[in-house]
N, C-alpha and C positions, 0 to 999 in steps of 0.2 A: 045787557050782553055786549061784549066788546067785539066790534067788527074789524078784522084785520085785512089788509090787502093780501090777496092770495099769492101774488108774485111781485118781486121787486128786482130791478136790475141795479147792480152796484154802479157807482159813478163812472169808473174806468171802463167797465164792460159796456155800459150804455153808450159812452162816447165812441168806443170802438165800433159798436154795432151801427150807430148813426153814421159813422164815417165809411161804412162798408168794408171794414177790416175783417178778414176771415177769423172765425172764432173757434177755439178749442175748449171743450168742456173738460173739467178735471173734478174728480171726486174729493170730498173733504174727509171721509172716514180714514183714509191713509194718513192724514195729518193729525186727526183727533184720537184715533184708536190704533192705527197700524204701526206707526213709527213713534218711538219715544222722543221726549225732549232731550237734546236739541236737534236730533236728526230730522224731525219733522219740519223744522224751519229751514234746514238745509235743502230738503226735498222740495219745499215750496219755492225757494229761491232758484234752484237749478231748473225746475220745470218751467217756471215763468220765463227765465232767461232764455231757455232753449226755444220756447215758442216765439217770444218777441224777436229773437235773432233771425227768425225765418219769415218775418212779415205777418205774423198772426197775433192774436190777443188771447190770453188765458181767461177762462170763465170758471171759477171754482163754484160749485153748487153746494148749497146747504140750507137747512131750515134755521132761520134766525128769529127767535121769539115768535114762532108761529107763521112766519112768512117765508115762502120758498124764494130763496135769494140766488140770483144768477150773477155771480161776480162778488164772492166773499172777499172783503178787503178791510183795511184800516183797523180800528179797534176791535171789530167783530172777529176778523181773522186772527188778530193777536190773542183774543180770548180762546178761540178754538185751538190755537197752537199751544196755549197753556193747559189745554185739556181740562177746563174747569166745568165739570158736570155736564159734558156734552154727550148726549145719547147717540147710539149708533142707529141710523135710520135707513131702513130698506124701503122699497116701493110701497109695501103694504102699510108702513108706519107713517107715511106722509100726511094722510088725513087726520090722524090722531094728534101728531105734532102741531099741525095747523090749528085744529080746534082748541087745543089746550095751551097754545102759545109757547111751545117748547123750542129749545135749541136742539138741533140734530145734525150730525155729520152724515152725509149721504154715502151709502155704499155704491158699488157698481150698479145694482138694480135701482137704487134710489136716484142715482145720477142719470140713468137711462130714462127714468120717468120724467126727470127735470128737463132732459133734452127734448122730449116730446112737447112739453109745455112751452119751452123757450124757442123751439124751432132750431135747435143746434144739430148740426150734421156730423160732427166729428168729436170723438171722446177718447182721451188717452188715460190709461190706468196702468197699474203694475201687472198683476195677474188676476184673471177672473176667478170667481168661485165656481164650484162644480160639485161632483159627487164625492162625499167624504169617504175615507176608507172605513171608518166606523163612527157611529152605527150605520148600518147599511141603508137605512131609509133617509139619511140626512143629505139632502141636496140643496144647493144654493138657489135662492130666488133669482140670481143673476141669469140662470139658464132660461127661465121663462121670459124675463124681460128682453134678453137678447133675441128671443124668438118672435117678439112682437114689436120691436123698435127699429125703425128704418134709420140707421146711422152707421158710420164707420167707427169701429171700436179697435183701437190699437193697444196691444198688450204683449206680455212676454209669455203667452200661454196661460195655463191654469196654475194655481199655486202648487208648489212641490209637495205640500202636505196632503194633497188630494189623491184620489184614485184616478190617474190620468187616462188609462184606457176606457174606463167607464164614463168619464167626462166627455171624451171624444165621441163615444156612442150616443150620449145624450145630445150633443151638438148636432149630430147627424139626424137623429130622430125628430128634433125640433126644426129641422130645415134651415139651420143657420149656415150662411155662406162662410166658409172657412178657407183662408189662404195664408200661405207663409210669405213673409217679405224677405226675399233673398235667402230662403231656406226651404228645404223639402221635408223637414222634420219638425214635428210639434215640440216646441221648447217647453221646458219644465220650470219656468219662472227663474229660479236660481241657476238652472243648468241649461246648456244649449242642446244637449243630447238626451233623448228619452227612448229612442228606438221606435218611435211611432210616426209613420209616414203621413204626410198631408195630402189632401186630394188635389191641391193646386198651389201654385206659387206665382209671385209677381216680382218685378225688379225695379219698379219706379212708383212714385207717388201718383203720377198721372194714370197709371194702370189701376191703382186703387180707386181713384176718383171715377174712372170709367166703370168699374165694377158696381159702385153705388148707383150710378146713373142707369146701368143695365138692370140692376135689381128692381129699381123703382119703375122702369119702363115695363118690366115683366110683372109688376104688381106683387113682388115678393114682400111680405110684411116684416121680415126680420132684419137683423144687423148683418153687415159685412165685417166679420171678425178677422182682423189682420194680426198675425202673430209673428214676432221676431225674437231671436235669442238675445240674452243679455250681452253687453259688450265682452269680447273675448278676454280682456284683461281683468274683468270683474267676475266672470262666470265661475261657478264652483264645479268641482268634480262630481259626477253623477253618484258614484258610490259613497262619497262623503256626505252628500245631502241625504241619501237614503238611510244611512246609519243615524244621522241626526234626527230625521223624521220619525223613525221607529222609536228612538229614545223619547222624543217629545210625545208621541202617542201613548207610551207607557206612563209618562208623568200625568197626562190628561186623564187617563183611565183611573189611575190611583187617586187623583184628586177629584174625580166625579165632575170634570169640566165638560159641559155640553152646550148646545144651542149657540147663540150669538157670541158667547164668550170663547168658544172653542178656537176659532181661527186666530184671533189675537194671541191667545195663550200658546198655541202651537208655534206661531211665528217667533214669539219671544223665546220659547224653549229651543228652537232651532238656532237662533242667534247665539244663545249661550253655548250650545253644543259645538258651534263652528267658530267660537272665539271672536264673534263680531263680523266674520267674513260675509255672512248672509245679509247683514245690514248694508255693507258696502255694495254688494251686488244689487240689493234692492234700490238704493239711491241711484246707481249707475243705470239700471234698466228703466227707472221712472223718467230720468232725463232723456234717455234715448227714445223712449216711446213718445214723450211729449214732442221731441224734435220731428219725428216722422209724422205724427198727427198734424203738426203745423204745416208741414210740406203738403200733406193731403188736403188740408183746408184751403191752402193757397191754390192748389190745382183745381179744386172744386169751384173756386171763384172765377176761373177762366172759362168762358163759354167753350163748349166742345166743338 
């Protein structure tokens, strides 16, 4: 029987950790499943640069040949970017991937589980999963992991393909601290406006850091979910996105697309329907979220 190390730090991430550099976790599923080639490599470059420019270090999480890796880089990262047989790995899939020595790109839920193992306090992503519009029982594992992982998660709200009001209700029922960053409205991933008010908002990375400290002092088990809209120059019109999503849902229904394949299928269909505008918005918001997460990580490194 082959015994594999359960966790490994990539060289760059390990060096940053040893030097006390603030760390920002990044998911790998957006690179291996969410964005097509070569946009995924552009996303990787832009997120890494945004984090480094603010004095923090990126830590891409992934399962690499059965080892939970914190700091995917080098040839392994290149392989993931080529999307060569990389499975989509949620939190529940980590033990199977580890035992079978498989490669796997971590989703939001999988990355949150990795944050627990690696002691990472800040995570930047694009949009979280939530309650799907159809079928009614389809809910992302992201919600449960957000409810039990103590970390700051920076995102652009929930993906536009989801039932956003229902997703907000689930966030509330799971006790997840939800705040807007310089916005009082829940963003819809590609769009800044959804008409859904937020319970609270903050204006600085230092305030976000204070929220995590307060949550931990109060022994709250879940995440501090920080949502910010996509950059104004890249955000899409709400009506345009809604039409594209409805068209994408029809295509998925006709093709019998369900389960883990549904979200990537819908995002690709929306991209086609918007003439590539949704991809440009996705790249812009990923960079913006990475930048804010880095500022939060730096703020957390400063004693209160």
